[in-house]
C-alpha positions as a Markdown table, in Angstrom:
| # | Residue | x | y | z |
|---|---|---|---|---|
| 1 | Met | -16.9 | -27.9 | -14.3 |
| 2 | Lys | -13.1 | -28.3 | -13.5 |
| 3 | Arg | -11.9 | -28.0 | -9.8 |
| 4 | Phe | -10.9 | -24.7 | -10.5 |
| 5 | Tyr | -8.3 | -23.3 | -8.1 |
| 6 | Ala | -5.4 | -25.4 | -9.0 |
| 7 | Val | -6.2 | -24.1 | -12.7 |
| 8 | Val | -5.7 | -21.0 | -12.0 |
| 9 | Phe | -2.8 | -21.1 | -9.5 |
| 10 | Thr | -0.8 | -23.4 | -12.4 |
| 11 | Thr | -1.7 | -20.4 | -14.7 |
| 12 | Phe | -0.1 | -18.0 | -12.5 |
| 13 | Ala | 2.7 | -20.3 | -12.2 |
| 14 | Phe | 3.1 | -21.0 | -16.6 |
| 15 | Ala | 3.1 | -17.2 | -16.4 |
| 16 | Gly | 6.2 | -16.8 | -14.2 |
| 17 | Phe | 4.9 | -15.8 | -11.0 |
| 18 | Val | 5.4 | -18.5 | -8.8 |
| 19 | His | 7.8 | -18.1 | -5.7 |
| 20 | Ala | 10.0 | -21.2 | -4.9 |
| 21 | Asn | 9.1 | -20.7 | -1.3 |
| 22 | Gly | 6.0 | -19.3 | -1.5 |
| 23 | Pro | 2.6 | -21.6 | -0.5 |
| 24 | Gln | 1.5 | -23.8 | -3.2 |
| 25 | Phe | -1.9 | -24.1 | -3.6 |
| 26 | Ala | -1.7 | -27.8 | -5.9 |
| 27 | Tyr | -3.2 | -31.4 | -4.8 |
| 28 | Ala | -0.6 | -33.4 | -3.9 |
| 29 | Asn | -3.0 | -36.3 | -3.1 |
| 30 | Gly | -6.1 | -34.8 | -4.8 |
| 31 | Pro | -8.6 | -32.4 | -3.2 |
| 32 | Val | -10.8 | -33.7 | -0.5 |
| 33 | His | -14.7 | -32.2 | -1.1 |
| 34 | Ala | -16.7 | -31.5 | 1.8 |
| 35 | Asn | -20.5 | -31.3 | 2.0 |
| 36 | Asp | -21.0 | -28.2 | 4.3 |
| 37 | Asn | -24.2 | -26.4 | 5.1 |
| 38 | Glu | -22.8 | -23.1 | 4.8 |
| 39 | Thr | -24.9 | -20.0 | 4.8 |
| 40 | Pro | -24.6 | -18.4 | 1.7 |
| 41 | Ala | -23.6 | -14.4 | 1.0 |
| 42 | Ser | -26.0 | -12.5 | 1.9 |
| 43 | Lys | -28.3 | -10.6 | -1.1 |
| 44 | Ala | -27.5 | -7.0 | -1.9 |
| 45 | Pro | -31.5 | -5.2 | -2.9 |
| 46 | Asn | -32.5 | -7.2 | -6.7 |
| 47 | Ala | -28.9 | -9.2 | -6.6 |
| 48 | Arg | -29.3 | -12.6 | -7.8 |
| 49 | Glu | -28.2 | -15.4 | -5.7 |
| 50 | Trp | -24.3 | -16.8 | -6.2 |
| 51 | Gln | -24.2 | -20.3 | -6.7 |
| 52 | Lys | -22.1 | -22.1 | -4.0 |
| 53 | Glu | -20.3 | -25.0 | -5.3 |
| 54 | Glu | -18.2 | -27.7 | -3.1 |
| 55 | Asp | -15.6 | -26.4 | -0.9 |
| 56 | His | -11.8 | -28.4 | -1.2 |
| 57 | Ile | -10.1 | -29.5 | 2.4 |
| 58 | Asn | -6.8 | -30.5 | 1.3 |
| 59 | Gly | -5.6 | -32.3 | 4.6 |
| 60 | His | -6.4 | -32.1 | 8.3 |
| 61 | Ile | -7.6 | -28.7 | 9.6 |
| 62 | Arg | -8.8 | -28.5 | 13.1 |
| 63 | Ala | -12.5 | -27.9 | 13.1 |
| 64 | Asn | -12.4 | -24.6 | 14.7 |
| 65 | Lys | -9.5 | -23.0 | 12.2 |
| 66 | Leu | -11.5 | -24.4 | 9.1 |
| 67 | Thr | -14.6 | -22.7 | 10.8 |
| 68 | Ala | -13.1 | -19.5 | 11.3 |
| 69 | Met | -12.0 | -19.5 | 7.4 |
| 70 | Lys | -15.3 | -20.9 | 6.2 |
| 71 | Asn | -16.8 | -17.4 | 7.6 |
| 72 | Ile | -14.0 | -15.3 | 6.3 |
| 73 | Ser | -14.6 | -16.9 | 3.1 |
| 74 | Ser | -18.1 | -16.1 | 3.3 |
| 75 | Gly | -17.7 | -12.8 | 4.7 |
| 76 | Ile | -15.2 | -11.8 | 1.3 |
| 77 | Ile | -18.1 | -13.1 | -1.2 |
| 78 | Ser | -20.6 | -10.8 | 0.8 |
| 79 | Val | -18.2 | -7.9 | 0.2 |
| 80 | Phe | -18.3 | -8.7 | -4.0 |
| 81 | His | -21.9 | -9.5 | -3.7 |
| 82 | Asp | -23.4 | -6.8 | -1.6 |
| 83 | Ser | -21.6 | -3.5 | -2.0 |
| 84 | Ile | -18.4 | -4.7 | -5.6 |
| 85 | Leu | -20.3 | -6.6 | -8.3 |
| 86 | Thr | -24.1 | -5.6 | -7.5 |
| 87 | Gln | -25.4 | -6.2 | -11.1 |
| 88 | Asp | -25.9 | -8.4 | -13.6 |
| 89 | Val | -23.5 | -11.1 | -12.5 |
| 90 | Thr | -24.0 | -14.6 | -10.9 |
| 91 | Pro | -20.8 | -16.3 | -10.6 |
| 92 | Val | -20.1 | -19.5 | -9.4 |
| 93 | Trp | -17.6 | -19.6 | -5.8 |
| 94 | His | -16.1 | -22.3 | -3.8 |
| 95 | Gly | -13.2 | -22.0 | -1.0 |
| 96 | Glu | -10.6 | -24.2 | -1.2 |
| 97 | Tyr | -8.5 | -24.4 | 2.8 |
| 98 | Phe | -5.3 | -25.6 | 3.8 |
| 99 | Pro | -3.4 | -26.7 | 6.6 |
| 100 | Ala | -0.6 | -24.7 | 8.3 |
| 101 | Val | 2.8 | -26.0 | 7.4 |
| 102 | Asn | 6.2 | -24.9 | 9.4 |
| 103 | Gly | 7.2 | -21.4 | 8.3 |
| 104 | Gly | 3.9 | -21.0 | 6.5 |
| 105 | Pro | 1.1 | -18.9 | 7.4 |
| 106 | Gln | -1.0 | -20.5 | 10.3 |
| 107 | Val | -4.2 | -19.3 | 7.9 |
| 108 | His | -4.2 | -20.4 | 4.4 |
| 109 | Phe | -6.5 | -20.7 | 1.7 |
| 110 | Gly | -8.1 | -19.1 | -1.1 |
| 111 | Val | -11.6 | -18.2 | -2.7 |
| 112 | Arg | -12.4 | -18.2 | -6.7 |
| 113 | Cys | -15.4 | -17.0 | -8.5 |
| 114 | Ile | -16.1 | -18.0 | -11.9 |
| 115 | Phe | -18.3 | -15.8 | -14.3 |
| 116 | Asn | -19.9 | -17.8 | -17.2 |
| 117 | Asn | -21.8 | -16.0 | -19.4 |
| 118 | Asp | -25.9 | -16.3 | -19.6 |
| 119 | Asp | -26.4 | -19.6 | -21.0 |
| 120 | Asn | -23.4 | -21.2 | -19.0 |
| 121 | Thr | -21.5 | -20.9 | -21.3 |
| 122 | Ala | -17.0 | -20.5 | -20.1 |
| 123 | Thr | -15.8 | -17.4 | -20.2 |
| 124 | Asp | -11.8 | -17.0 | -19.4 |
| 125 | Asn | -13.0 | -14.3 | -16.5 |
| 126 | Asp | -12.9 | -15.4 | -12.7 |
| 127 | Leu | -12.1 | -13.4 | -9.5 |
| 128 | Thr | -9.4 | -15.3 | -7.0 |
| 129 | Val | -8.6 | -14.3 | -3.7 |
| 130 | Phe | -5.5 | -15.8 | -2.1 |
| 131 | Ala | -5.6 | -15.2 | 1.8 |
| 132 | Asn | -2.1 | -14.9 | 3.3 |
| 133 | Asp | -0.6 | -15.9 | -0.2 |
| 134 | Ile | 0.9 | -12.7 | -2.5 |
| 135 | Thr | 2.4 | -15.6 | -4.8 |
| 136 | Pro | 0.9 | -14.4 | -8.2 |
| 137 | Leu | 3.4 | -10.9 | -7.6 |
| 138 | Leu | 6.5 | -12.3 | -6.9 |
| 139 | Gly | 9.3 | -12.9 | -9.5 |
| 140 | Asn | 12.9 | -13.4 | -9.1 |
| 141 | Leu | 15.8 | -11.1 | -10.2 |
| 142 | Thr | 19.6 | -12.1 | -9.9 |
| 143 | Val | 22.3 | -9.0 | -9.4 |
| 144 | Asn | 25.8 | -10.1 | -8.4 |
| 145 | Gly | 24.7 | -13.5 | -7.9 |
| 146 | Asn | 22.4 | -12.8 | -5.1 |
| 147 | Asn | 18.6 | -14.2 | -6.3 |
| 148 | Tyr | 16.2 | -11.0 | -5.5 |
| 149 | Thr | 13.1 | -12.0 | -4.9 |
| 150 | Thr | 10.4 | -9.5 | -6.9 |
| 151 | Val | 7.3 | -7.9 | -6.5 |
| 152 | Lys | 5.3 | -6.1 | -9.4 |
| 153 | Ala | 5.5 | -2.7 | -9.5 |
| 154 | Ala | 2.3 | -0.9 | -7.5 |
| 155 | Thr | 0.8 | 2.0 | -8.2 |
| 156 | Thr | -1.8 | 3.6 | -5.7 |
| 157 | Val | -5.3 | 3.7 | -6.7 |
| 158 | Lys | -8.3 | 5.4 | -4.6 |
| 159 | Gly | -5.9 | 4.8 | -1.9 |
| 160 | Asn | -5.8 | 1.0 | -2.4 |
| 161 | Gln | -2.4 | -0.9 | -3.5 |
| 162 | Tyr | -3.2 | -1.8 | -7.0 |
| 163 | Phe | -1.3 | -4.0 | -9.6 |
| 164 | Glu | -1.7 | -4.7 | -13.4 |
| 165 | Phe | 0.1 | -7.1 | -15.8 |
| 166 | Asp | -0.6 | -9.1 | -18.4 |
| 167 | Ala | -0.9 | -13.1 | -18.5 |
| 168 | Glu | -0.7 | -15.5 | -20.9 |
| 169 | Asn | -3.6 | -15.9 | -24.1 |
| 170 | Asn | -4.1 | -12.5 | -24.2 |
| 171 | Leu | -5.6 | -12.0 | -20.5 |
| 172 | Lys | -5.0 | -9.4 | -18.2 |
| 173 | Val | -4.7 | -9.7 | -14.7 |
| 174 | Lys | -5.8 | -6.4 | -12.3 |
| 175 | Ala | -4.8 | -7.0 | -8.8 |
| 176 | Trp | -5.4 | -5.4 | -5.1 |
| 177 | Leu | -3.3 | -5.9 | -2.0 |
| 178 | Val | -5.7 | -5.4 | 0.9 |
| 179 | Val | -3.7 | -5.5 | 4.6 |
| 180 | Ala | -4.8 | -4.6 | 7.9 |
| 181 | Asp | -2.0 | -2.3 | 8.4 |
| 182 | Gly | -1.0 | 0.2 | 5.0 |
| 183 | Ala | 2.6 | 0.2 | 7.1 |
| 184 | Ala | 3.2 | -3.4 | 7.9 |
| 185 | Met | 3.3 | -5.2 | 4.6 |
| 186 | Pro | 4.6 | -9.1 | 3.9 |
| 187 | Tyr | 7.7 | -8.0 | 1.7 |
| 188 | Ile | 11.0 | -5.5 | 2.7 |
| 189 | Pro | 11.6 | -3.1 | -0.5 |
| 190 | Val | 15.5 | -3.2 | -1.0 |
| 191 | Thr | 16.7 | 0.2 | -1.3 |
| 192 | Arg | 18.8 | 1.8 | -4.4 |
| 193 | Arg | 21.9 | 2.2 | -2.7 |
| 194 | Glu | 22.0 | -1.6 | -2.2 |
| 195 | Tyr | 21.1 | -2.3 | -5.3 |
| 196 | Leu | 23.3 | 0.2 | -7.3 |
| 197 | Asp | 26.5 | -1.4 | -5.1 |
| 198 | Gln | 25.2 | -4.8 | -5.9 |
| 199 | Ala | 25.0 | -4.1 | -9.8 |
| 200 | His | 28.7 | -2.4 | -9.6 |
| 201 | Asn | 30.2 | -5.2 | -8.2 |
| 202 | Glu | 28.6 | -6.8 | -10.7 |
| 203 | Leu | 29.5 | -5.5 | -13.7 |
| 204 | Val | 32.8 | -5.6 | -12.3 |
| 205 | Ser | 32.8 | -8.6 | -12.4 |
| 206 | Leu | 31.5 | -9.0 | -16.1 |
| 207 | Arg | 34.1 | -6.4 | -17.0 |
| 208 | Lys | 37.0 | -8.6 | -15.5 |
| 209 | Ala | 35.7 | -11.9 | -16.7 |
| 210 | Val | 36.0 | -10.0 | -20.6 |
| 211 | Asp | 39.4 | -8.9 | -20.3 |
| 212 | Asp | 40.9 | -12.1 | -18.7 |
| 213 | Glu | 39.3 | -13.8 | -21.7 |
| 214 | Val | 41.0 | -11.6 | -24.3 |
| 215 | Arg | 44.4 | -12.3 | -22.9 |
| 216 | Ser | 43.8 | -15.5 | -22.6 |
| 217 | Lys | 43.4 | -15.8 | -26.6 |
| 218 | Ile | 45.6 | -13.1 | -27.7 |
| 219 | Val | 49.6 | -14.0 | -26.9 |
| 220 | Val | 51.3 | -11.1 | -26.3 |
| 221 | Arg | 55.1 | -11.8 | -27.9 |
| 222 | Ser | 58.3 | -9.7 | -26.5 |
| 223 | Ala | 59.2 | -6.7 | -28.0 |
| 224 | Ala | 62.0 | -8.1 | -29.6 |
| 225 | Val | 59.9 | -10.7 | -31.6 |
| 226 | Gln | 57.6 | -8.1 | -32.2 |
| 227 | Glu | 60.3 | -5.7 | -33.7 |
| 228 | Ala | 61.8 | -8.7 | -36.1 |
| 229 | Glu | 58.8 | -9.5 | -37.5 |
| 230 | Lys | 57.7 | -6.2 | -38.5 |
| 231 | Gln | 61.5 | -5.5 | -39.9 |
| 232 | Gln | 61.3 | -9.0 | -41.7 |
| 233 | Met | 57.5 | -7.8 | -43.4 |
| 234 | Leu | 59.1 | -4.3 | -44.4 |
| 235 | Gln | 61.8 | -6.2 | -45.9 |
| 236 | Arg | 59.8 | -8.3 | -48.0 |
| 237 | Leu | 57.9 | -5.4 | -49.6 |
| 238 | Arg | 61.6 | -3.9 | -50.2 |
| 239 | Asp | 61.8 | -7.2 | -51.9 |
| 240 | Asn | 59.2 | -7.1 | -54.4 |
| 241 | Tyr | 57.8 | -3.3 | -55.1 |
| 242 | Ser | 59.9 | -0.6 | -55.9 |
| 243 | Gly | 58.8 | 3.3 | -56.4 |
| 244 | Ala | 55.6 | 4.8 | -55.9 |
| 245 | Glu | 54.3 | 1.4 | -55.4 |
| 246 | Leu | 56.7 | 0.3 | -52.5 |
| 247 | Glu | 55.7 | 3.7 | -50.4 |
| 248 | Ala | 52.2 | 3.2 | -51.2 |
| 249 | Arg | 52.1 | -0.6 | -49.4 |
| 250 | Thr | 54.5 | 0.8 | -47.1 |
| 251 | Arg | 52.4 | 3.2 | -45.6 |
| 252 | Val | 49.1 | 1.4 | -45.7 |
| 253 | Tyr | 51.2 | -1.3 | -43.8 |
| 254 | Leu | 52.9 | 1.1 | -41.0 |
| 255 | Gln | 49.2 | 2.9 | -40.7 |
| 256 | Asn | 46.9 | -0.6 | -39.8 |
| 257 | Tyr | 50.6 | -2.1 | -37.9 |
| 258 | Ile | 49.7 | -2.4 | -34.6 |
| 259 | Lys | 51.8 | -4.2 | -31.6 |
| 260 | Asp | 50.1 | -6.9 | -29.2 |
| 261 | Glu | 50.0 | -4.8 | -26.3 |
| 262 | Asp | 47.9 | -2.5 | -28.6 |
| 263 | Leu | 45.7 | -5.4 | -30.0 |
| 264 | Val | 44.8 | -6.7 | -26.4 |
| 265 | Ala | 43.7 | -3.0 | -25.5 |
| 266 | Arg | 42.0 | -2.2 | -28.3 |
| 267 | Thr | 39.5 | -5.7 | -27.8 |
| 268 | Ile | 39.3 | -5.3 | -24.3 |
| 269 | Ala | 38.3 | -1.5 | -25.2 |
| 270 | Arg | 35.7 | -2.7 | -27.4 |
| 271 | Ser | 34.6 | -5.6 | -26.0 |
| 272 | Thr | 33.8 | -4.0 | -22.6 |
| 273 | Ala | 32.4 | -0.7 | -24.2 |
| 274 | Gly | 29.1 | -1.6 | -23.2 |
| 275 | Tyr | 29.8 | -2.4 | -19.6 |
| 276 | Asn | 31.6 | 0.2 | -19.1 |
| 277 | Gly | 28.9 | 3.0 | -20.5 |
| 278 | Thr | 26.3 | 0.8 | -17.8 |
| 279 | Leu | 29.0 | 1.3 | -14.7 |
| 280 | Ala | 29.5 | 5.0 | -15.3 |
| 281 | Leu | 25.5 | 5.3 | -15.0 |
| 282 | Val | 25.6 | 3.1 | -12.0 |
| 283 | Asp | 28.7 | 5.2 | -10.4 |
| 284 | Asn | 27.1 | 8.4 | -10.9 |
| 285 | Leu | 23.8 | 7.4 | -9.9 |
| 286 | Leu | 24.8 | 6.3 | -6.4 |
| 287 | His | 27.7 | 9.3 | -6.0 |
| 288 | Thr | 25.3 | 12.1 | -7.0 |
| 289 | Ser | 21.5 | 10.8 | -5.9 |
| 290 | Ser | 21.1 | 12.2 | -2.1 |
| 291 | Ala | 20.7 | 9.6 | 0.9 |
| 292 | Gln | 16.7 | 9.8 | 0.5 |
| 293 | Met | 16.8 | 8.8 | -3.1 |
| 294 | Leu | 19.0 | 6.2 | -2.4 |
| 295 | Ala | 16.9 | 5.1 | 0.4 |
| 296 | Gln | 13.6 | 4.8 | -1.9 |
| 297 | Pro | 12.9 | 1.1 | -3.2 |
| 298 | Ala | 14.6 | -0.2 | -6.6 |
| 299 | Val | 12.1 | -0.5 | -8.9 |
| 300 | Val | 14.4 | -2.4 | -11.5 |
| 301 | Ser | 13.3 | -5.3 | -14.0 |
| 302 | Val | 16.6 | -6.0 | -16.0 |
| 303 | Thr | 19.9 | -7.4 | -15.6 |
| 304 | Ala | 22.5 | -5.4 | -14.3 |
| 305 | Glu | 24.4 | -5.2 | -17.7 |
| 306 | Asn | 21.1 | -3.8 | -19.3 |
| 307 | Phe | 20.2 | -1.3 | -17.0 |
| 308 | Asp | 19.7 | 2.1 | -18.2 |
| 309 | Gly | 18.2 | 3.6 | -14.9 |
| 310 | Phe | 15.4 | 3.2 | -12.3 |
| 311 | Glu | 11.9 | 2.3 | -13.7 |
| 312 | Asp | 9.6 | 4.3 | -11.3 |
| 313 | Gly | 6.3 | 5.0 | -13.4 |
| 314 | Lys | 7.2 | 2.4 | -16.3 |
| 315 | Ala | 4.4 | -0.4 | -16.9 |
| 316 | Asn | 5.3 | -4.0 | -16.4 |
| 317 | Thr | 8.1 | -3.3 | -13.9 |
| 318 | Thr | 8.9 | -4.9 | -11.0 |
| 319 | Thr | 10.4 | -3.9 | -7.3 |
| 320 | Leu | 13.2 | -6.1 | -5.9 |
| 321 | Val | 11.9 | -7.3 | -2.5 |
| 322 | Arg | 12.8 | -9.5 | 1.0 |
| 323 | Leu | 10.1 | -11.2 | 2.0 |
| 324 | Asn | 9.1 | -10.9 | 5.8 |
| 325 | Pro | 9.4 | -13.9 | 7.0 |
| 326 | Ala | 7.4 | -12.5 | 10.3 |
| 327 | Tyr | 4.8 | -11.1 | 8.7 |
| 328 | Phe | 2.5 | -14.5 | 8.4 |
| 329 | Thr | 4.4 | -16.4 | 11.4 |
| 330 | Gly | 4.3 | -16.2 | 15.2 |
| 331 | Ser | 0.6 | -15.9 | 15.3 |
| 332 | Asp | -1.9 | -18.4 | 15.7 |
| 333 | Ala | -5.0 | -15.7 | 15.0 |
| 334 | Gln | -8.0 | -17.4 | 13.1 |
| 335 | Ala | -8.2 | -14.5 | 10.5 |
| 336 | Pro | -5.7 | -13.6 | 7.7 |
| 337 | Lys | -2.8 | -10.9 | 7.4 |
| 338 | Cys | -3.5 | -10.1 | 3.9 |
| 339 | Leu | -5.7 | -10.6 | 0.8 |
| 340 | Leu | -4.5 | -10.7 | -2.6 |
| 341 | Ile | -7.8 | -10.2 | -4.7 |
| 342 | Cys | -6.8 | -10.9 | -8.5 |
| 343 | Trp | -9.1 | -10.3 | -11.7 |
| 344 | Arg | -8.4 | -12.0 | -14.4 |
| 345 | Tyr | -10.2 | -11.5 | -17.7 |
| 346 | Asn | -10.6 | -11.3 | -21.7 |
| 347 | Pro | -10.6 | -7.8 | -22.9 |
| 348 | Ala | -12.1 | -9.1 | -25.3 |
| 349 | Asp | -15.1 | -10.6 | -23.9 |
| 350 | Ala | -18.0 | -8.6 | -23.5 |
| 351 | Leu | -19.0 | -9.8 | -19.3 |
| 352 | Ser | -15.8 | -8.5 | -18.8 |
| 353 | Thr | -16.4 | -5.2 | -19.4 |
| 354 | Gly | -19.4 | -4.9 | -16.8 |
| 355 | Ile | -17.5 | -6.5 | -14.3 |
| 356 | Asp | -14.3 | -4.7 | -14.7 |
| 357 | Asn | -16.2 | -1.3 | -14.9 |
| 358 | Gln | -18.1 | -2.3 | -11.6 |
| 359 | Leu | -14.6 | -3.2 | -9.9 |
| 360 | Asn | -12.8 | -0.2 | -10.8 |
| 361 | Ala | -16.2 | 1.8 | -9.3 |
| 362 | Asn | -16.8 | 0.1 | -6.3 |
| 363 | Phe | -13.2 | -1.3 | -5.2 |
| 364 | Ala | -12.2 | -0.1 | -2.1 |
| 365 | Ala | -9.9 | -2.0 | 0.6 |
| 366 | Glu | -11.7 | -1.0 | 3.7 |
| 367 | Ser | -14.6 | -3.0 | 3.0 |
| 368 | Phe | -12.5 | -6.4 | 3.4 |
| 369 | Gln | -10.1 | -5.3 | 6.0 |
| 370 | Asn | -12.4 | -6.2 | 8.9 |
| 371 | Leu | -11.8 | -9.7 | 8.2 |
| 372 | Leu | -8.0 | -9.4 | 8.8 |
| 373 | Ala | -6.2 | -10.0 | 11.8 |
| 374 | Lys | -5.1 | -7.0 | 13.2 |
């Protein structure tokens, strides 16, 4: 069987979910396998045993830290085995463990379960728990030259922070972010006011760039030169036509005649109409929204020029955030600060339906919170 934690993380990376500064679950020099004698997860009544594969230990980790991480991994599996996925599932699972890096989490590991069919044929269904890592939720959006981090917009289901989004190959992902204290998050939302201010500045810059380009391409001649050209054209018409035909041709020429200055203005107006409309919307929101509204998170997933309002409540959108650099650092605790639980599944696979139903019915963040650092 493939070594799967690196596989699932690579899959998330291909889907565009890897953050440049986030922890990287990939093997630098290949995984180191540990033959440990861990106690398997406790069994719920009438539940079948979950098969444990060898863990992957990447780099040097102090024995006490490794033991603590393995105990938490077993605790995670026990929660799933005993109270969430209690019927008709027999996944294969293992943990992967990583040493701390400068500026990164002190506790850094993951657990992955693979769900195969009863005849051991492979499916596309897996459950991955990321400890101290929210990379699969992250993306980026540039606004006015500033590269903002984005996190997939969350909803609250039964008190749990919940995410749902599409993955590659027609797969779906459901994810739950579990934190010890709901008031402390690994990221800080960017406010609507900040986004609107930055979007305004970007739109003004884009509009000016168009203005400058038009002016560089259309030469505005002096009034005398333009008038001389006009009179020359009228004289040419008089030389070649007469009567009703002259009147008609002269009328058409004068109706279509435009001064260089007016041509520049019309071209700029036509080329910047989209920017002006979006800028009017942005400025209206800035000047008419209450302070309370402007302090709310900026839920937006498109560039400033395509902005048509905040996307609260819409599917597959994102929220602008800043990662909280102090969230994972400054503590040598042996327990993680957060868990990201990702259920990736194929909706067309019959096995996924039962697992999905159990997760929806039985998942509770409180079941995992006693495993976290307080």
